C-alpha positions as CSV (number, residue, x, y, z in Angstrom):
1,M,126.5,92.9,81.3
2,K,127.2,92.0,77.7
3,L,130.2,92.0,76.2
4,K,129.8,93.7,72.5
5,C,131.7,92.0,70.1
6,A,132.6,90.9,66.6
7,V,133.1,87.7,64.9
8,A,135.8,87.2,62.1
9,G,135.8,84.1,59.7
10,L,132.7,81.9,59.4
11,G,134.0,78.8,58.0
12,T,133.7,75.4,59.5
13,N,135.2,76.1,62.9
14,G,133.8,79.8,62.9
15,A,130.6,78.9,61.9
16,M,130.2,76.4,65.0
17,H,131.9,79.0,67.3
18,Y,129.5,81.7,65.9
19,A,126.3,79.6,66.4
20,Q,127.5,79.3,70.2
21,L,128.2,82.9,70.6
22,K,124.7,83.6,69.1
23,Q,123.3,81.3,72.2
24,M,125.3,83.1,75.0
25,D,123.3,85.8,77.0
26,S,126.7,87.5,77.9
27,V,127.7,88.6,74.5
28,D,126.2,90.9,71.6
29,I,127.4,90.3,68.5
30,V,127.3,93.4,66.3
31,A,129.5,92.7,63.4
32,V,131.1,90.0,61.4
33,S,133.1,89.2,58.7
34,D,134.1,87.0,56.1
35,P,135.3,86.9,52.4
36,R,132.7,84.4,51.5
37,L,129.8,86.2,53.4
38,D,127.5,85.5,50.3
39,E,128.2,81.9,50.1
40,L,127.5,81.3,54.0
41,S,123.9,82.4,54.1
42,D,122.3,79.1,53.7
43,H,124.0,77.7,56.7
44,V,124.9,80.8,58.8
45,D,122.0,82.8,60.7
46,L,123.2,86.4,60.5
47,S,119.8,87.5,61.5
48,G,120.1,90.0,64.0
49,V,123.6,91.4,63.0
50,E,123.8,94.8,61.9
51,H,126.9,95.1,60.4
52,T,128.7,92.6,58.1
53,F,131.7,92.6,55.9
54,T,133.8,90.8,53.6
55,D,136.8,92.4,54.8
56,Y,138.6,92.0,57.8
57,D,140.1,95.6,57.8
58,A,136.5,96.9,57.1
59,L,135.3,95.2,60.1
60,L,138.1,96.7,62.3
61,G,137.3,100.2,60.7
62,Y,133.6,99.8,61.7
63,G,135.2,99.1,65.4
64,D,131.8,99.6,67.6
65,F,132.8,96.8,69.8
66,E,135.1,96.0,72.8
67,A,136.4,92.3,71.7
68,I,136.8,90.2,68.4
69,F,136.7,86.8,68.1
70,I,139.1,85.5,65.2
71,F,138.3,82.1,63.4
72,T,140.3,83.1,60.4
73,P,142.6,80.5,58.6
74,S,145.8,79.8,60.7
75,G,148.2,81.8,58.2
76,Q,146.4,85.0,58.9
77,H,146.3,84.9,62.8
78,I,149.6,86.9,63.7
79,E,148.3,89.8,61.1
80,H,145.0,89.7,62.4
81,I,146.0,89.9,65.9
82,R,148.2,92.5,65.5
83,K,145.5,94.6,63.7
84,A,143.0,94.2,66.3
85,A,145.3,94.8,69.3
86,A,146.4,98.0,67.5
87,A,142.8,98.9,67.4
88,K,142.5,98.4,71.2
89,K,140.3,95.2,70.7
90,H,140.3,92.3,73.1
91,I,141.2,89.2,71.3
92,F,140.0,85.6,71.2
93,C,141.9,83.5,68.6
94,E,141.7,80.0,67.4
95,K,144.8,78.4,67.7
96,P,147.3,78.1,66.4
97,L,149.1,81.7,67.3
98,G,150.8,81.3,64.2
99,K,151.6,79.2,61.4
100,D,154.5,80.1,59.1
101,E,155.6,82.8,61.1
102,S,159.3,82.8,63.1
103,I,159.2,82.5,67.0
104,E,160.7,86.1,66.8
105,E,157.7,87.1,64.8
106,C,155.0,85.6,67.3
107,E,157.3,87.2,70.1
108,A,157.2,90.7,68.6
109,T,153.0,90.0,68.1
110,L,152.7,89.3,71.9
111,D,154.8,92.1,72.9
112,F,152.8,94.3,71.0
113,V,149.5,93.1,72.4
114,R,151.1,93.5,75.9
115,Q,151.8,97.3,75.0
116,Q,148.1,98.2,73.8
117,G,146.9,96.8,76.9
118,V,144.6,94.3,75.4
119,K,143.7,90.5,76.6
120,L,144.6,88.0,74.3
121,Q,143.5,84.1,74.5
122,I,144.3,81.4,72.2
123,G,141.6,78.6,71.8
124,F,143.5,75.4,73.0
125,N,139.8,74.3,73.8
126,R,140.7,71.0,75.3
127,R,141.9,72.7,78.2
128,F,138.0,73.4,78.9
129,D,136.9,70.0,78.3
130,P,135.3,69.2,81.9
131,Q,137.0,65.5,82.3
132,F,140.5,67.2,81.3
133,R,139.9,70.3,83.7
134,D,138.8,68.2,86.2
135,I,142.0,66.3,86.2
136,H,144.1,69.4,85.9
137,E,142.5,70.9,89.0
138,R,142.9,67.6,91.0
139,V,146.8,67.1,90.1
140,K,147.1,70.8,90.8
141,A,145.4,70.0,94.5
142,G,147.7,67.5,95.1
143,E,145.4,64.4,95.0
144,I,148.1,62.2,93.1
145,G,151.2,63.6,94.3
146,R,153.9,64.6,92.0
147,P,153.2,63.9,88.6
148,H,155.5,61.4,86.9
149,I,153.8,60.6,83.7
150,V,151.2,62.1,81.4
151,R,149.6,60.3,78.7
152,V,147.7,61.5,76.0
153,V,145.9,59.6,73.1
154,A,144.4,61.6,70.2
155,R,143.1,59.5,67.2
156,D,140.9,61.0,64.7
157,P,137.9,59.0,63.1
158,F,139.0,59.5,59.4
159,V,141.8,60.9,57.3
160,L,140.8,64.7,56.6
161,P,140.6,66.2,53.2
162,Y,144.1,66.8,51.4
163,D,143.0,70.4,50.8
164,F,142.7,71.2,54.6
165,I,145.9,69.0,55.5
166,R,147.9,71.0,52.9
167,N,147.2,74.2,54.5
168,S,146.8,73.1,58.2
169,G,150.7,72.7,59.2
170,G,150.2,68.7,59.1
171,L,149.6,66.4,61.8
172,I,152.5,67.9,64.2
173,Q,151.2,71.6,64.0
174,D,147.8,70.9,63.7
175,F,147.1,67.9,65.9
176,A,150.4,67.6,68.3
177,A,150.3,71.0,69.2
178,H,147.0,70.4,71.4
179,D,148.8,67.5,73.0
180,F,151.9,68.9,73.9
181,D,150.0,71.8,75.4
182,M,147.9,69.3,77.1
183,V,150.9,67.2,78.3
184,S,152.5,70.7,79.9
185,Y,149.0,71.8,81.2
186,Q,148.3,68.5,83.1
187,A,151.6,68.4,84.4
188,G,152.0,71.9,85.5
189,S,155.5,71.9,83.8
190,R,157.1,73.2,80.4
191,I,158.3,70.2,78.0
192,T,162.1,70.5,77.7
193,E,162.8,67.8,75.2
194,I,161.1,65.8,72.5
195,Y,161.7,62.6,70.5
196,L,159.3,61.8,68.1
197,Q,158.9,59.3,65.4
198,G,156.1,59.3,62.8
199,T,155.4,57.6,59.7
200,T,152.4,57.1,57.0
201,L,150.8,53.7,58.2
202,I,147.1,54.6,56.8
203,D,147.5,56.8,53.7
204,P,150.7,56.6,52.0
205,G,149.7,59.7,49.6
206,L,150.3,61.9,52.6
207,A,154.4,61.5,52.1
208,E,153.6,63.8,49.0
209,L,152.1,66.7,51.3
210,N,155.1,66.4,53.3
211,D,152.9,65.1,56.0
212,I,152.5,61.7,58.3
213,D,149.1,60.0,59.8
214,T,150.9,58.2,62.8
215,L,153.2,59.3,65.5
216,T,154.4,58.7,68.8
217,A,156.2,61.4,71.1
218,S,158.5,61.1,74.3
219,C,158.6,64.3,76.3
220,K,160.7,65.4,79.2
221,L,159.5,67.6,81.6
222,E,161.1,70.8,83.2
223,K,160.3,69.7,86.6
224,D,161.2,66.1,85.9
225,G,158.4,63.3,84.8
226,F,157.7,62.6,81.2
227,G,154.9,62.9,78.6
228,L,153.8,60.2,76.2
229,I,151.6,60.9,73.3
230,D,150.4,58.7,70.4
231,E,148.4,59.9,67.4
232,S,146.6,58.8,64.4
233,R,144.8,60.0,61.4
234,K,142.3,57.1,61.6
235,A,140.3,55.1,64.4
236,V,137.8,52.8,62.7
237,Y,135.9,53.2,66.1
238,G,135.4,57.1,66.6
239,Y,137.2,59.7,68.2
240,D,139.6,58.3,70.6
241,Q,140.5,61.3,73.0
242,R,142.3,60.2,76.5
243,V,144.3,61.7,78.8
244,E,146.2,59.7,82.0
245,V,148.2,61.4,84.7
246,F,150.2,58.9,86.8
247,G,151.9,60.2,90.1
248,E,153.7,59.3,93.0
249,K,149.8,58.6,95.3
250,G,147.9,57.4,92.3
251,M,146.5,58.1,88.8
252,L,143.8,60.3,87.2
253,K,142.6,59.5,84.0
254,A,139.9,60.4,81.4
255,E,138.1,58.0,79.2
256,N,136.3,58.7,75.9
257,V,133.1,60.4,75.7
258,T,129.9,58.3,74.2
259,E,126.5,59.0,73.5
260,S,125.5,56.5,76.4
261,T,127.1,54.8,79.4
262,V,125.0,51.9,78.8
263,E,126.7,48.7,78.7
264,L,125.2,45.1,77.5
265,Y,126.4,42.1,79.4
266,N,125.3,38.7,78.5
267,D,126.4,35.0,77.8
268,E,127.8,35.9,74.6
269,A,129.6,39.3,74.7
270,I,129.9,42.6,76.6
271,S,128.9,45.7,74.2
272,L,129.0,49.5,74.7
273,R,128.5,52.5,72.5
274,K,131.7,53.6,70.6
275,P,133.2,57.2,71.2
276,L,131.6,60.2,69.7
277,D,132.1,60.6,66.0
278,Y,133.9,64.3,65.6
279,Y,135.7,66.9,67.2
280,L,133.0,69.1,67.1
281,N,130.7,66.9,69.0
282,R,133.5,65.7,71.4
283,F,134.3,68.8,72.3
284,K,131.3,71.0,72.4
285,Q,131.2,71.8,75.9
286,A,134.9,72.8,75.7
287,Y,134.4,75.2,73.0
288,I,131.5,76.8,75.0
289,F,133.5,77.2,78.1
290,E,136.7,78.7,76.5
291,K,134.7,81.3,74.9
292,A,132.7,81.8,78.2
293,S,136.2,82.1,80.2
294,F,137.3,84.6,77.6
295,I,134.3,86.7,78.2
296,D,134.5,86.6,81.9
297,S,138.3,87.7,81.8
298,V,137.2,90.8,79.8
299,V,134.2,91.9,81.6
300,N,135.2,91.1,85.1
301,D,139.2,91.5,84.4
302,K,140.4,88.1,85.4
303,P,143.4,86.4,84.3
304,I,143.5,84.6,80.7
305,V,143.3,80.9,81.1
306,C,145.2,80.2,77.9
307,T,148.0,83.1,77.1
308,G,149.7,83.9,73.7
309,E,152.8,83.0,75.5
310,E,151.5,79.7,76.2
311,A,150.3,78.9,72.8
312,L,153.9,80.1,71.8
313,N,155.4,77.4,73.9
314,A,153.0,74.8,72.0
315,M,154.8,76.5,69.0
316,R,158.2,76.1,70.2
317,C,157.5,72.2,71.0
318,C,156.2,71.6,67.3
319,I,159.3,73.0,66.0
320,A,161.2,70.7,68.2
321,A,159.2,67.7,67.4
322,Q,159.6,68.4,63.6
323,R,163.4,68.5,63.7
324,S,163.2,65.4,65.8
325,L,161.1,63.7,63.0
326,D,163.6,64.9,60.4
327,T,166.7,64.0,62.5
328,G,165.7,60.7,64.2
329,L,166.8,62.2,67.4
330,P,165.7,63.7,70.7
331,V,165.5,67.6,70.3
332,K,165.9,70.0,72.9
333,V,162.9,72.8,73.3
334,S,164.2,76.2,72.9
335,Y,162.5,78.8,75.2
336,E,164.9,81.6,74.5
């Protein structure tokens, strides 16, 4: 059975998600919306989509669909989630849950979603990466015993444009949110305390945006053990994304993904391919799998893999991390 759905937001990420959805046999895209719809016709294939709108409210007003995929700007997520829930639509929303809203506003929105009886999944795509998911399942099965240390390395290949950074929430909200979620996901435990240090080692101009380009974070876990995160906005050798879980019985780790696993060994040197160059390439399968999981959850009434509550926990971690950066001290993560 195909899921009748709508797509809101066709920017860089939205266009990628939309293109993937168009290739999936499990969905039927009946409507889309984007305020810049006329400008997108050159690189977004809208053929076969009967209803197109430049206004989100008009899309919901049309309403002849069961679920909506929201890829609008981060600052609109909470508003758009509430409106979709009021319209009784199941919701997939790209992360973050919210950008400038308070924890209380986000909690109220999640309560409202529950009251409407619809499903909500937030797009923390890295949970669906085949390598990271394999580690999670094997840790959960007890293969390395109780996790002691979870380490996450996350380094971009280049500094993003200032206009994007200005509206993204910065390195902590935009990048580290993924990594706080990954630490919790792999450890099977919430983070209770964060000590984060950060600075501008790559682009001093980011300080004018109240942002940083390099950070490390040490996290305490509720079930004991620790998380270690290091991030950079520029790794000259490619998109560097690695995860390691060390436990009482051993270790599981996922290395970088490359275009080829072939390595050259000779009397002068050893050479191998660099990591993939960009997140849209590195996590292509993860993006497909997260949407497929949401569709399966709706069609077959299965539990959501990444809930709004879990996304809210990542927000709580980001708030504590920012306070730690500002004060230079470890900060408890508040779940109350």
